[in-house]
C-alpha positions as CSV (number, residue, x, y, z in Angstrom):
1,M,0.0,0.0,0.0
2,P,1.5,3.4,-1.0
3,W,1.0,5.0,2.4
4,D,3.1,8.1,1.5
5,A,0.9,8.8,-1.4
6,I,-2.4,8.3,0.5
7,F,-1.1,10.6,3.3
8,G,-0.1,13.3,0.7
9,Y,-3.3,13.1,-1.3
10,A,-5.4,13.3,1.9
11,N,-3.5,16.3,3.1
12,L,-3.9,18.1,-0.3
13,Y,-7.6,17.3,-0.4
14,A,-8.1,18.6,3.2
15,M,-6.2,21.8,2.4
16,L,-8.4,22.4,-0.6
17,C,-11.5,21.9,1.5
18,W,-10.2,24.2,4.2
19,S,-9.4,26.9,1.6
20,V,-12.9,26.7,0.2
21,L,-14.3,26.9,3.7
22,A,-12.3,29.9,4.7
23,F,-12.5,31.9,1.6
24,S,-15.7,31.0,-0.3
25,P,-17.8,34.2,-0.8
26,K,-21.2,32.6,-0.4
27,R,-20.5,29.9,2.2
28,E,-24.1,28.8,2.8
29,Q,-24.4,27.6,-0.8
30,I,-21.0,25.8,-0.6
31,V,-21.2,24.1,2.9
32,P,-23.6,21.2,2.0
33,Y,-21.2,20.2,-0.8
34,L,-18.2,20.8,1.4
35,F,-19.7,18.7,4.1
36,Y,-20.3,15.6,1.9
37,A,-17.4,16.1,-0.6
38,G,-15.0,17.1,2.2
39,C,-15.9,15.4,5.4
40,G,-17.7,12.6,3.7
41,V,-14.9,11.7,1.4
42,L,-12.3,11.8,4.1
43,A,-14.5,9.8,6.4
44,L,-15.2,7.2,3.7
45,T,-11.5,7.0,2.9
46,Y,-10.8,6.4,6.6
47,A,-13.5,3.8,6.9
48,V,-12.3,1.8,3.8
49,L,-8.7,1.9,5.0
50,I,-9.4,1.0,8.6
51,V,-11.7,-1.8,7.8
52,S,-9.4,-3.2,5.1
53,L,-6.4,-3.0,7.5
54,M,-8.3,-4.6,10.4
55,A,-9.7,-7.4,8.1
56,G,-6.1,-8.1,6.9
57,F,-6.7,-7.1,3.3
58,I,-3.9,-4.5,3.4
59,S,-0.7,-4.2,5.3
60,D,0.1,-1.3,7.6
61,G,3.7,-1.2,6.2
62,G,5.3,-1.7,9.6
63,A,7.8,-4.2,10.9
64,R,6.6,-7.4,12.4
65,G,7.4,-8.5,16.0
66,G,6.8,-5.1,17.7
67,P,4.2,-4.5,20.5
68,S,0.7,-5.5,19.5
69,A,-1.7,-2.7,18.5
70,D,-4.6,-2.1,20.8
71,F,-6.8,0.8,22.0
72,T,-6.5,0.1,25.8
73,T,-2.9,0.9,26.6
74,L,-0.5,3.7,25.7
75,V,2.0,1.1,24.3
76,G,-0.8,-0.3,22.1
77,I,-1.8,3.2,20.8
78,M,1.9,3.9,20.1
79,A,2.1,0.7,18.2
80,I,-0.9,1.7,16.0
81,F,0.7,5.0,15.1
82,D,4.2,3.5,14.7
83,T,3.5,2.2,11.2
84,P,2.9,4.1,7.9
85,G,-0.6,2.7,7.6
86,G,-1.5,3.5,11.2
87,A,-0.2,7.0,11.1
88,S,-1.8,7.7,7.7
89,I,-5.2,6.3,8.8
90,G,-5.0,8.2,12.1
91,W,-4.1,11.4,10.3
92,I,-7.1,11.0,7.9
93,H,-9.2,10.6,11.1
94,Y,-8.0,13.9,12.4
95,L,-8.5,15.6,9.0
96,A,-12.1,14.5,8.8
97,F,-13.1,15.5,12.3
98,D,-11.2,18.8,12.3
99,L,-12.9,19.7,9.0
100,F,-16.3,18.8,10.5
101,V,-15.7,21.0,13.5
102,G,-14.4,23.8,11.2
103,I,-17.6,23.6,9.1
104,W,-19.7,23.8,12.2
105,A,-17.8,26.7,13.6
106,A,-17.9,28.6,10.3
107,R,-21.6,28.1,9.9
108,N,-22.2,29.1,13.5
109,A,-20.1,32.2,13.2
110,D,-21.9,33.2,10.0
111,R,-25.2,32.8,11.8
112,R,-24.0,35.0,14.6
113,G,-22.7,37.6,12.2
114,I,-19.0,37.2,13.1
115,N,-16.8,38.8,10.4
116,R,-14.8,36.4,8.2
117,I,-11.6,38.2,9.0
118,I,-12.1,37.1,12.6
119,Q,-13.1,33.6,11.5
120,V,-10.1,32.8,9.4
121,P,-7.6,32.7,12.4
122,I,-10.0,30.6,14.4
123,L,-10.4,28.2,11.5
124,F,-6.6,28.0,11.2
125,F,-6.4,27.0,14.9
126,I,-9.1,24.4,14.4
127,L,-7.2,22.9,11.5
128,M,-3.8,22.9,13.3
129,A,-4.8,22.1,16.9
130,G,-8.5,21.0,16.7
131,P,-9.6,21.2,20.3
132,L,-7.7,24.4,21.0
133,G,-9.3,26.1,18.0
134,L,-12.7,24.9,19.2
135,V,-12.1,26.4,22.6
136,L,-11.0,29.6,21.1
137,Y,-14.1,29.8,19.0
138,L,-16.4,29.0,21.9
139,I,-14.8,31.8,23.9
140,L,-14.9,34.2,21.0
141,R,-18.6,33.7,20.3
142,Q,-19.4,34.8,23.8
143,F,-18.0,38.2,23.1
144,V,-18.4,38.8,19.3
145,G,-21.5,38.7,17.1
146,T,-25.1,38.4,17.9
147,K,-26.5,35.7,20.2
148,P,-29.4,33.6,19.0
149,E,-32.5,33.2,21.2
150,N,-31.0,30.1,22.9
151,S,-27.3,30.7,22.9
152,L,-26.4,27.6,24.8
153,V,-27.4,25.3,21.9
154,P,-24.4,24.5,19.7
155,S,-26.3,25.2,16.5
């Protein structure tokens, strides 16, 4: 499996999606397509790769004989990410979920009337450090823009 190529193509695709999200002039018309063509394609890629890997149809590209991969111990998680396949699949997981959060934050900010110039740095933080960017947006929206009737709902 050409894990370097998969990793590179996934990164390029995600960057294209993030560029469209940040800079599209009429975002509300673009977001449904971006949601399915961006998050959906990344999630589908992740699903196909993880199922294929777990079923033994493809190799993770790692050396044999190391610690066994599992989700219950730190050593097991390190073993998962210590192979080209594990790292690539894990990265695609991050790309899909960060884009999902970015789309939500951008739509929410648009609905609250938060200027795009303010949104772009927040979207950058969501892309680069997902939860940190989300926290920054949640703090920002308390002080900038209009508040909907029920401002506690994460709509």
